[in-house]
N, C-alpha and C positions, 0 to 999 in steps of 0.2 A: 431440360436443356435441349435446344434444337441442335440437330446434327445433320450432316449430309454425307452420302457415300462418296468416297474419293475415287472417281473414275471407275475402273472395272474391279476394284478391290472390295473386300468385306470390311474395310475401315470406315467407321462412321465418325467423322471429325466435327468438332465444334467450329463455329465461324472464325475464331482466332486461335492461334497457337503461340507458344512461347518461342521467341527468336533468341538464340544463344550466341549470336555473332560477337557482341560486345563482351560477353562473358569469357572470351578468350584472353582478355587482359591486354596489357600494353607490350611494347617491344617487338612487334612484328609488322610486316609491310602494310596491313590493312586494319591496324588496331584502332580502337576508339579511345585510346588513352588508358591509364591504370584502372583496374577494376578489383574490388574486394570479393574474394571467392565466397565469403559468408553472405554478402549481399546478394550474390547471384543465386545461391542456394535458397535464400529466404524468398527471393522473387519467384523462383520455380514453385516452391512450396505454397506460397500465397495464391499464385495463379491456379494451380491444380486444386487447391482447397475451394476455390471460388468457381470451379466448373470447367476450366480449360483442360482438354484431354489429349493434347499432343505438344511435343517439343521438337523444334527443328534446329539442328546444329550442323557442323561440318568438321571433318578432320583438320582442315587447314586453319580453322579459327583458333588463333593463339598457338598454332602448330601443335595441335593435340590437346591443348589445355581446356578448351571449351567442352570437349567430350569427357575429359576427366572430371570436370566440375559437374557436368550433367549426370555422370555415373554416380558421383557422391550423393547428389540430390535424390536420385532414384532410390538409393538404399534407404533413405529416410521416409519415403512416402508409402503409406499403406495402400493408397489407390494409385496404381501405376498408369501413367499416361503412355500413349503411343510414342515411340522414339524414331525420329527421322534424321538421317545424317547423309553426308555427301562425300564422294571420292573424286579423284583425278588430279587434285593439287597435292604435290609431294614436296618434301624438303630433306635436306641432309644436315650434317653437323654444322655447316656454315649458315644454316637457317634461310638460305635462299630458296624461294619457292619455284618449283618447276612443274611442268605439265606432262601427264602420262596417262594414256588410255591402253597401255599394254596389259595383256591378260594377267601375267604374273604380278605386275605391280598392283593391279586392282585387287587381286586375291589377297595379297599381303596387306593392303590397306584395310580390307574388310576385317581380317583377323585382328589388326591393331585397333580398329574401331570397336569391335566386340569386346576386346580386353579393356580399353579405356572406359567404355560405357558400362562395363560389368553386366552385360546381358548375354543371353544365349542366342538370341535372334534379333535382327534389326527389322522394325516394322516396315520402313520404307527406305530403300537405299537408292541414292540418286547420283548420276554423273553431274558434277558441279558445273563444268564448262565443256563445250564440245571442242576440246583442243587436245592434241592436234586434230584438225578436221579429218585428215586421212585415216585416222585410227578409230573413228566412231564405231565402225562395224565390229572391230576387235573388242573394243570396250563394252559395247552393248551385249555382245555374245558372252563376255565374261560375267556380266551382271545376271544374264539369263541362267548361266550355269550355277551361280551362287544361289539364285532363287530355287532352282531344281534341287539343289543340295540341302535346302532348308536353312541356310545361313541368314537369308533375308526373306521376308514374306512377300514384299512387293517391290517393283523397281520403277524408277522414274528418271526424268531428266530435268536439267536446269539450264536456262539461258540458251536453249535450242531454238532455231528457226523452223519454219514449216518443212523446208526441204530436208533438213537434218532429221526431223522427227519421222518423215516418210521413209528415210533410209533405215532408221532403227526399227520401224514397224515391220519391215520385211523379215526381221530376225525374230522379234518377240514383241508382244503388246506393251504399250507404254501406259502405266497406271496414272502418272501425273507429270505435269510440267510445273517448274518453279521459275516464273519470270518476274522482272521488276515491274511494278505497276502502281501508279499513284496519279494524283491530279497533275503532277509535274513531269511524269514519265508515262506517256500514253501510246508509245509506238506499237504495242502489242494489240491494240484495238482493231487495227485494219485487217490483218490476216491471221495472226497467231491465236487469238482468243476464239474467233469463229471456227477455226479448224479444230481446236480442242473440243469445243462444244459439239461439233458434228461427229467427232471421232470418239466421244465419251472418254476423253482424257481429262482427268481431274486437274484443276489449276489452283495451286497455292501460291499466292503472290507475295513477293517480299518488298520491304520498304514502302508500305502504304502511306506512311507519314513522312516519306522522303528523308530517312535518316534523322528523324526528330524535328525537321524544319516545320512541319505542320502540326506539331504536338501542342502548340500553344505556350510551350515553355522556352522557346528559343528567342533570343534577342541578339542584337548586334554586339553587345558587350560580351555575351556568353561566347559567341563565335570568335571574337577577338582574343578571348582567353582560353581557347581550346589548347590542350596539351600539345607539345611539339609532335608527338607520334599519333595524333588523331587524324586519320586519313581524310576526314571531311574538310580539312583545311584546303585540300587540293581540288575539291569539287566546285565547278562553276556556280552551282546553285547556292553555295555558301559565300560567294564573292559578289561584289557589286559589278554591274547594276542589278543582277538577278536577286540578290539577297533582299533588297528593299521590297521588290515586287512580291517575293515569296512570303515575307512577313506580313505584307498587306493581305495576302490570301488567307493566312492564318487568322487574321482579325475578322475576315469575312466568315470563316468557319466558326469563330467564337460567337458571332451574332446568331448564326443558325443553331449552334449548340445550346445557347442560353434559353431558347424557346422550349427545349426539351430537358433541361438540366443535365446536358452532356458537355464534355470537353471538346475543344477543337480536334484533338487527336481522334476521339471517337467518331466525330463527323467525317474525318479524312478516311478512317478505316471503313466506315459505313459506305462511303462513296465508292471505294474499290469493290466492296462486297455487292454493290448494287448491280454490277455487271453480271448478267445471268450465266456467263461462262465461268465465273470465279467460284470455287468451292470454299476456300478459306484464305485467311490472311495471316502472314507471319508478323508478329508484333514484338519488337525488342523491349525487354524489361530488364533493368539493371539492379533494381532493389525492390523490396516489397511495397514501398510507397508509390512507385511508378505504376504498379498494378491498378491502383485506384483510378488513374487517369485514362485507362484503356479498357478496363473490364466491362464497361457498359456496352462495348461493341459486340459482346456476345448476343445481345438482344436488340440493340438500337438499330433501326433501319430508316433510311431517308424516304420521304414521299417522292412521287414522280416529279412534283412541282419543285421540290428542293433540289433534287438531282439535276433537273433542267436549269434551275437558277445558277447552280455552280458551274455547269457546263457552259452556259452563256458567258459567265464572268471569265472563264478560262479562254474561251474563243476570242473574247474582246480584248483581253490584256496581252 
């Protein structure tokens, strides 16, 4: 299985990792609708059995629930994958999500994540969002302390821009950045990805299939029948006029995939991985069956001609 080093770390990661966002289940602000925990655990087991060697979750996914489910899955696995999680989003009994980069808050978050995941150390601990902006230095200092204490092995950031990463670098090295990146979300190409490549900051992109839009399994009927608590209902990409255009793109990916015996989702993931700055891609998997539609991205790569063909289509549409 091919792997790449993640930034300045000793972590050698596979091209894709298990994304555990939807495994948080329903009933919170950014839910994907109801989710069966047994399906989540089966998905993790299937992906790891087939070669995936890392899982990415976050404390806020399901307000702790995704980490708990990940912890249960880890107990069942003989071969342990790397575990990545994120901090900074907090909540209280009212379940309202708040933002905190205060040192004491992050230290408490880390302890809670270790407990929910049932691990002694977190392989990669990431600041989920650079908010509040004025507390970035305090938050990053806290993560550097946790690393020095051995609570976490490596530290990274998510959703940071270049200026924010430069501020953090004055305090401690950044192992990785986690930005959104897909054919439909390309903002990071201009400054952020080149900066990470130059600085040896690993990049693990999220939503390479744009929340399932480019998986090949999305239809207008399915979108219309999303559960009320599925946050995707609020995204412009899932609403007209963009929805029709995006589904047309998925059909284009299906044509390319057919030539290689690959799914549209695998083509979408391969497109994100084609950028030389990208180390790996986070791929959401909600049940063992969904693993079949994405696992080929461990090995499948686009040719230069295919990547250029897709880019032309994106530029013209």
